[in-house]
SEKOL-761115 format. One line per 10 residues: number of its first residue (from 0); their letters; for each residue x, z, y of C-alpha. Coordinates in steps of 0.001 Angstrom, whole numbers, plus 524288, in hexadecimal, padded with zeros to 5 digits. Each point is the difference from the previous one (the first is absolute). Example, Ala and Ser with C-alpha at 12.3 -4.5 7.8 and 13.67 -1.06 7.14 Angstrom:
! SEKOL-761115
0	as	8300C 81E78 7EE6C | 8055A 7FD6C 80D70
//
This chain:
! SEKOL-761115
0	xxxxxxxxxx	562BA 0BD04 C7327 | 809F1 7F6C7 806EA | 80C37 80285 806CC | 80A18 7F7C7 80880 | 80C0D 80056 7FC42 | 80B67 7FB1D 80C52 | 80BDE 7FCA2 7FA2C | 7FB8D 7FBD2 7F39A | 80A81 7F5A7 7FDDC | 809E5 80AC5 80261
10	xxxxxxxxxx	80759 8093F 7F4EB | 7F8BB 80B13 80021 | 7F260 7F8CD 804F4 | 80049 7F7B9 7F4D1 | 801FE 80AD4 7F833 | 7F589 80798 805AB | 7F690 7F3AA 7FCC3 | 804B0 7FF15 7F1C1 | 7FD09 80D73 7FE21 | 7F282 80004 80616
20	xxxxxxxxxx	7FC47 7F421 7F717 | 80491 80632 7F3D9 | 7F6A0 80C2A 802CF | 80C01 809B7 800C1 | 7FA03 806D1 80DA1 | 7F3D2 807CB 7FA80 | 7F532 7FE4E 8091D | 80551 7F373 8023F | 7FBDF 7F69C 7F40A | 7FA0F 7F389 8028F
30	xxxxxxxxxx	8028C 800B2 80E86 | 8011B 7F410 80801 | 80D65 7FCDB 804DF | 80148 7F909 80E49 | 80F9B 7FB6D 7FF41 | 804DA 7FEAB 80C78 | 80CF0 7F95D 803DA | 80696 7F65B 807FA | 806EB 7FBA3 7F2E5 | 7F9C3 7FA4E 7F3DB
40	xxxxxxxxxx	7FA9E 80B57 7F781 | 8034D 7FF7E 7F1B9 | 7F5B6 80659 7F93C | 7F4C6 7F76B 7FBC3 | 7F45B 8078E 7FAD0 | 7EF70 7FE52 80093 | 7FF7C 80D40 808F8 | 80B56 7F9D9 80995 | 7FEB6 7F8CE 80ABB | 80BDA 7FBFA 80796
50	xxxxxxxxxx	80092 7FF13 80DA5 | 80B73 7F9CA 80634 | 800B1 80547 80CA7 | 80660 80825 80AD1 | 7FD54 80FDA 80034 | 8005D 7FD35 80E98 | 7F60F 7F5BA 802DD | 7F32F 80710 8054F | 7F815 7F5BD 7FE97 | 803DE 7FEA4 7F040
60	xxxxxxxxxx	7FEA3 80F8E 7FE98 | 7F242 7FF30 80848 | 7FA53 7F725 7F562 | 806D3 80685 7F463 | 7FE77 80DF9 80075 | 7EFF4 801AE 8003E | 7FB86 8041D 7F1DE | 80D5D 80595 7FC72 | 80047 80D49 7FBD0 | 80ECC 8034B 80246
70	xxxxxxxxxx	80C6C 7FBB8 80408 | 80E4F 8011D 7FB5A | 80986 7FA64 809F6 | 80BAD 7FD2C 7F9AC | 8050A 7F536 807AB | 80BC4 800C5 80916 | 80C91 7F760 8015F | 80CC5 805AA 7FE69 | 80A02 7F47B 80317 | 7FE67 7FB11 80C1D
80	xxxxxxxxxx	802E1 8015E 80E71 | 7FBD0 80B52 807DC | 7F475 7F7C7 8066A | 7FA1C 7FAF2 7F203 | 7FFC3 80EB3 7FB26 | 7F929 80593 80DA4 | 7F72C 7F3DF 7FD25 | 7FCFE 80156 7F236 | 8017B 80F52 7FD67 | 7FCCF 80514 80D42
90	xxxxxxxxxx	7F584 7F7C8 80500 | 7FB77 7FBD9 7F3BC | 7FD5C 80C0F 7FCB9 | 7F8B7 80231 80B83 | 7F79E 7F3C7 7FF41 | 7FC51 803C7 7F266 | 7FB64 80E52 80246 | 7F93A 7FA51 80DDE | 7F85C 7F690 7F6B1 | 7FB38 80B13 7F757
100	xxxxxxxxxx	7F91D 807EF 80902 | 7F259 7FCA1 7FF4C | 8021D 7F5F9 7F430 | 7F9B5 80A61 7F602 | 80D76 8023A 7F8D3 | 7FF90 80EDA 7FC26 | 80E24 80199 7FC93 | 80C27 7FACF 802F5 | 80EDA 8044D 7FB71 | 809FB 7FC9F 8070C
110	xxxxxxxxxx	80CDF 7FD43 7F710 | 80C9A 804D3 807A4 | 80DFA 8030E 7FC24 | 80A27 80C71 80139 | 80885 7F75B 80818 | 7F99F 804A9 80E00 | 8064C 80C9C 7FD7C | 80C7B 7F9D6 8030C | 80F16 7FFAE 7F84D | 8023F 809A3 7F526
120	xxxxxxxxxx	804F6 80D64 805A1 | 808EF 808D9 7F95D | 7F5DE 80A61 7FD03 | 7F8D4 80351 7F3BC | 7F289 8034C 805C0 | 7F726 7F68C 7FD23 | 7F858 7F95F 80B03 | 7EFF6 804EC 80134 | 7F71D 7F627 805C2 | 8015B 8085E 80CC0
130	xxxxxxxxxx	80EEA 7FBD8 8012E | 80268 7F9E7 80C7A | 7FFDA 7F105 7FEB1 | 80EB5 7FA01 803AC | 80230 7F2B9 7FD1E | 80B66 7F824 8034C | 7FE83 7F2E4 7FA24 | 7F697 7F500 806C0 | 7F84C 800DC 7F301 | 7FE1E 80EB8 7FE5B
140	xxxxxxxxxx	7FC6D 7FF45 80FB9 | 7F4E1 7F62E 7FD0C | 7FB52 80888 7F408 | 7FFA4 80CAD 807D8 | 7F8FA 7F9E4 80B55 | 7F59E 7FB49 7F4D5 | 7FE7C 80E44 7FB42 | 7FD19 8049B 80D0D | 7F790 7F54A 802AF | 7F71F 804A3 7F414
150	xxxxxxxxxx	7FFBB 80C51 80439 | 7FC6A 7FAA1 80E14 | 7F4F0 7FA4E 7F7B0 | 7FB27 80B4F 7F9E1 | 80115 80A38 80968 | 7FB6D 7F751 80C4C | 7F4E9 7F6AC 7F72B | 7FD79 80910 7F490 | 80573 7F470 7F7D0 | 7FF08 80822 7F056
160	xxxxxxxxxx	80DAD 7FBF3 7FE6F | 80CCD 807A3 7F82E | 80E14 7FAE5 801EB | 80A04 80033 7F359 | 80D53 8027D 801F9 | 808A0 7FB4E 7F397 | 80E71 80211 7FA88 | 807B9 7F29D 7FCEC | 7F589 7F8D7 7F734 | 806B1 7F70D 7F421
170	xxxxxxxxxx	7F925 7F977 7F4B2 | 7FFDF 7F1EC 7F9E3 | 7FB94 7F493 80824 | 805C2 80564 80C6B | 80613 7F540 8086F | 80DF9 7FE3F 7FBF6 | 805E1 80228 80EE4 | 7FC28 80E6A 7FF8D | 80A19 80AA7 7FCDF | 7FE70 801B8 7F2BA
180	xxxxxxxxxx	7FA27 7F201 7F9BF | 80D1B 7FBE3 80829 | 80A08 808A6 7F6C3 | 7F7A4 7FD43 7F441 | 80035 7F288 80161 | 80FE1 7FE16 80346 | 801DA 80970 7F530 | 7FA59 7F6B9 7F88A | 80676 7F34E 804B4 | 80B96 807D3 7FDBC
190	xxxxxxxxxx	80458 80099 80F6C | 802D3 80C4B 8070D | 7F72C 8059E 80873 | 7FD81 8043D 80CEC | 801A2 80E60 80074 | 7F331 806AC 80271 | 7FE44 80A52 80B22 | 80E26 80640 7FF17 | 7FDA8 80DBD 7FA77 | 7F422 80489 803E4
200	xxxxxxxxxx	7F6A0 8064C 7F661 | 7F362 7F869 800A5 | 7F256 80188 7F68D | 7FCF7 7F668 7F87A | 7F051 7FBF2 7FCC4 | 7F9B5 7F8F4 7F4FE | 7F661 7F4DA 80614 | 7F687 80401 7F658 | 80118 80EF1 803E3 | 7FF5B 7FA93 80F07
210	xxxxxxxxxx	7F366 7FA0D 7FD55 | 7FA17 80923 7FAAE | 802A8 80A00 80B29 | 7F9E4 7F70F 8085C | 7F4AA 7FF34 7F6DE | 7FD34 80CBD 8007F | 801DB 80100 80CEB | 7F609 7F5DE 804AC | 7F6AA 8081D 7F4D6 | 801A3 80DAC 8058F
220	xxxxxxxxxx	80A0F 80231 80B17 | 7FB27 805E2 80C41 | 7FF4B 7F788 80B77 | 80981 7FF9A 80926 | 8090A 806B2 7F7D4 | 80E10 7FB4E 7FB80 | 8060C 80049 7F2B3 | 80CEF 7FFC1 7FA54 | 80299 7F7F1 7F33D | 80C4A 8051A 7FA34
230	xxxxxxxxxx	80929 7FB5B 7F5C7 | 809F1 804D9 7F826 | 80E76 8022C 807BB | 80C3B 7F664 7FB19 | 80D4B 7FFD3 80579 | 804A8 7F0CF 80098 | 80AF1 8036B 7F915 | 7F781 80379 7F3A5 | 7F826 7F4B1 80456 | 80A1E 7F754 7FD9C
240	xxxxxxxxxx	8044C 80567 7F36F | 7F33D 7FF5F 7F9C1 | 7FD52 7F2FD 80462 | 80EE1 7FB74 7FA5A | 7FB0A 8071A 7F391 | 7F31E 7F7A0 80072 | 804B7 7F35F 8036E | 80E6F 80063 7F6E2 | 8085C 7FD26 80A43 | 80AAD 80723 8092C
250	xxxxxxxxxx	7FCFD 7FBD3 80C54 | 7FAD3 80A28 808BC | 7F9BA 802E8 80D6E | 805F3 80C1D 802A5 | 80D49 803EF 7FC86 | 8033A 80D26 806F2 | 7FB6E 80D80 7FBB0 | 7F4AC 80632 807CC | 80382 80B67 808B3 | 7FD95 80C98 7FE64
260	xxxxxxxxxx	7F748 7FEDB 8099E | 7F9BE 7F3C4 7FF60 | 7F6B2 7FC70 80963 | 7F1E3 800FC 7F98D | 7F276 7F9FA 8043A | 7F667 8076A 7F80D | 7F1AF 80094 802B9 | 7F75B 80CEF 7FE7B | 7F25F 7FA4D 7F821 | 7FC70 80DC3 7FEC6
270	xxxxxxxxxx	7F3B5 7FBD9 8060F | 7FAB8 7F46F 7F733 | 80550 80845 7F45B | 7F696 80AE7 8032F | 7F382 7F8EC 80538 | 7FED8 7F54C 7F920 | 80779 80305 7F3B5 | 80AD7 7F4C4 7FF7B | 80B94 80122 7F99B | 809B4 7F448 7FB9B
280	xxxxxxxxxx	7FE12 7FC04 7F23A | 80AFF 7F5D7 7FF6F | 80D8C 806E6 7FE95 | 80B2D 7F771 806BE | 8079A 7FE58 7F5EB | 7F470 7F9D5 7F72E | 7FC60 7F946 80C65 | 80CEA 7FA66 803EB | 80122 7FAB7 7F1BE | 7F3F2 7F99B 7FF05
290	xxxxxxxxxx	80279 7F9DE 80E46 | 80CF9 7F9DE 7FB0D | 7F814 7FC63 7F2AE | 7F6D8 7F7A0 80803 | 809F1 7F9E0 80A44 | 809A1 7FC95 7F484 | 7F41B 7FA1E 7FA5B | 7FC1C 7F830 80ABD | 80988 7F9A1 804C5 | 7F7B2 7F430 8069B
300	xxxxxxxxxx	7F917 80911 80818 | 809B8 80720 80791 | 809FD 7F259 801D3 | 7F307 7FA15 803BA | 7FBA3 80A59 80989 | 80DF9 8001B 80529 | 801A1 7F226 80260 | 7F28C 7FF95 80726 | 80473 80B27 80857 | 80CB9 7FA91 80517
310	xxxxxx	7F83F 7F2C0 800B2 | 7F6D9 807B3 80A22 | 80C7D 806A9 80666 | 80606 7F27E 801E5 | 7F3FB 7F9F0 80536 | 7FDA8 80C34 80975
//
């Protein structure tokens, strides 16, 4: 069995690769992994072939894809100008799916995000997979466009694929400029962090549960279908208070009370639960504590990652 993972140097992609190599996914024990990313892939293993390259390079993909049984497409960019977001997230997805046609790849999963539904709303009703897309930021718009490209590849060209849309993903090794690591590392440095997203109640999903859902969809998901991967709803005030306790500081990212009708961004994940038997296994309280412990124990990792990000931004 051979699988291509795009975005394999990223947060979720690298976790998926590590889990594959550890034999965590039934039916994929011993699988060989091609890890594709524009950045160096951290995993070194006899069953990993690290390929430094762009998912939007059709010539690379033409040579790379034959011989693979499956593709999991994690690659995307979140912090860039609109042109780069379109090039990587939209055109990159199109180029990959176009190259898959006729390559012999039997199954593909495109990993997306709940951001495609737009801002949280003052409504308790969870969003289903049929909820209208309403992106308002350049990133969310590029991801929504990529999802439509994927649907078209299945409907028009018969590419056997499914799409996953997940809640906010967190866990160890996430880049320190992302929302939760930014809060955690600021508190560990005893610096008052910027607030996270006002009073919106969001779902938080541990990266291990996220990747396990992707694997289930890869193995047993229906072609042309979208699957929500939900998490645990948490209000920002509750998150800030928990982080204060875990880091032993009184600095915090949210000081106001949550309104009685706080806006919510909650997914209905009944489809993946009922069809594939998925359910989260990492409670948020435990996952958050483990995540804080990891950042506390690895200051060299996140300070180096922060410096590298700042240097890349300065050079852009």
